[in-house]
N, C-alpha and C positions, 0 to 999 in steps of 0.2 A: 641484384635479390635474387634466389633462387626461390622454387615453389611458385604455385598457382592461385595457394588458400587464402592470402590475401590482396588476391586481384579483383577488382570488379569484373561482373557477369556482361561479358561484349555484346555488340547488337550482332556481332554477326553469326551470337550462337541463340541468344534470344532473345523475341522481338520486347523494342521497350517498353511496347503498350503490357506483354506479359507479366507475371512472376509477382512473390510480394515487396516490393517496393522498399527499400533500403535505402540511406545517403548515397548517393552514385554506387548504386548497385554494388557496394562492398558486403562483405559478409556481414553477418548481424554476427555480434560477441556478447552477449551480456557479463556480469558478473556470474561465475560460477561455471563460463563455458572453460573446455581445456585448455583453449586457446587465450587468453582475458586477459594472463601474465606477458604474452606475444605481441602484446600491442603496442605501437609508439604513437599514433594519433589517433586519438578515440572520439567519434562525432556524439554529441549525446543531446537527444532531443528535451526540453523544459517547457513541458505545453499544458503553462499555467501564467493566470494572468493577473491575480487577484488584488494585485497593485494598482489596477487601473483604475482609475479617476472619468477618463473618456474615451471614447471610441475601444471600446473591447473589441478583445477578436483573435489577436493575438496566440492565444491558446492552440490554437490550428496550425499554425505556423510550423513545427517539426514533421507532423503529417502532408502538408501540402509542398515541404521542399524535398521532402522525399521522393514524393510525384516528381515534382521538376527537376529533382537531379539527376531522373533516369536519360536523362539527354548528355550527360557529360561522357565523354571518350577519355580515353589512355593517351591522350600527348597535343599538350600545347603547339596552335601552329605557328606561333612566330618564335620563339624560344627554342621550340624542338626537345622542351623538358616531358620526360614520364614520370611525373610523380608519385605514383602510386606504386612505380619500381624503386623510389628514392626511401621510403618509409613505411610500413605496415599499419594502414589506417584500417577502421573495422567500425560499422557503427555498434554501437554499445546500448544503443533500445534508448527509452525513454525514460524519465524519473517518472513516480507514478506518485503525481500530486493530491493533495487534499483543497477540493477548491473550495470547502467551507470553512479553510481555516490554514490563516498566512502563517504563523507561527510552525504549524507542524510541515507545510509545505516547504520553508522554508528548512526548517531539520533533515526532512528526505532529502534536500537536494543536496545540501551538505554533505549528508553520510553520503551518499555514492561520489561524487568531488573526490570527495579523502581515500575513497576506495581505487579511484580512477587513480588519482595522486600517488600512492602506497605501492601499486603495481607497473608504475613507472611512464604513465602512460601520459601523452601531452594533450589536454581536454578537446576538443572546438565543438561550442555550442549554438543550437539552436534553439533562439527562446518563443513566446515568452515575453513577458512585458521585462520596461528595463529594471523592478525590483529582485525577477533572476540573479540579477548581477551579483547581489549582496550577498544572499547564500555560497555562491561562486568563491565571492573571495573569501568566506570563512575558509573555505577547503584552500585557496590558494596560497594563504598569507599564514598557513598555520605553526610554519617557521620562522615567522619575521614578518612584517610589512612590506609591501610590495609597492613597484611604480604602476602607475598603468597611462597607455595611450589613448584617448577617448574621442572617438567621432560622434558628435549628436549637434542638434540646431540648442539644446538646451543642454545646463550643467545638472541636472538631478543632485544639487546642492541646497534643498531646499530642507530645513528644520521639520516642517508638518505642515498636514493636511486638513482640514474638517477640524478645528479644536481642538489640535494636539495628538492625531493619527499620525503614527512616526514610521509607519513601513507600506510608504506609496510607490509609484512608478516614479516618485520627483522626489525621491529620498532617500535612496542609495546608497550614494556618493558621500554623503554628508555623514550617514549613519558609519560606511567603510573610515570613516577618517576619525570618529568619534571611539568607533571600537580597537583604532591600532591596523585595522588593515592594510590601511594605504598608506605607505610614506609621502605626506601631501607636498612637500619639493620633489618627489619623482612623481609628479602628477602633471599631465600634460589634458586639455581637452578642444579638442580643437574644432570650428567651424560652428560657434554658436551665433545664433542669429534668434532675430523675429520679436515681438513685444515680446512685454515684461507685465509680470505682478508688479515687481518693485525692485532693489537690487540688491534683496536679502542673498540671495547664492553669491553674488559675482562679489561684495563686502564680504561674505565668508574664505571663499576664494583668496582674496585679498590678505587676508588676515594669517592663512593656512599655509600661505605661500604655491598656494596651486597656479599654474600658469592657463591661463586663456587666451588664444590664439582664435578671435574673432574673424567671422568669417571674411570682412572687411582687410582684414591684414593677408588671410589668407590666400584672397585672391593677389592681392598686391608682390608678398612675395614669390609665389610657387608653390608647388608642390614639393621639391627637392630643396630647399632652404627651409622649407617649415618642418618635413620632416628628419630631416639632419637636427634641428634644433630638440625636436621632438625626443628623436633617439636618445639624445646625449640627455637629454635631460631627464627620462626613466631609467635611464643607465643599459641600454638596451642597442648592442655593437651593430654593425653597419649588416644589413642584409644583401 
């Protein structure tokens, strides 16, 4: 690649504790910026956790990740890859959520991700609780249902919480299947573990054809074998 606009600020030029932090010290290119349509991979913050029922705080994640990511350098030590020369990357800024209104926040998130998709960029998200996934999927599946490889201890396939509340951190993928955003037969959930309320989420997965790879199976088979199945099921080619 030519040009320096999409290159991170080097620690040789500006100390890592100085300057306004962006993801990986990349340029800040929000919607409306003259170079917005040139971005190939856009990093987006979703500082929102209104779906959380326990352990709040993920709304602070994007800001903290930006600060931590200032330690990123230009080249991977083992592979020799220089990712910022392979694609034009930028920090697209944050979604401005409404912490008092779940529906409004989801609409705002979807709107930004549609803009990013229409510009031809691949979004990478720093959130946010798991409910953030639903409005992102509403944008990603604008042209039809998508597959998904999901790494988590929980399935997030529950119907509702607290007497019928449909939008929480434990329900986004149930909603995504119901809304036709996810093709359940192309969904793989890897690493499911821990104690359970009951089997409702796993029963839904079995009924819809969602593939669950529990943590015991993952360790028994190993990373390469599990990921080969996951890529094939989700319709993702080898990387």
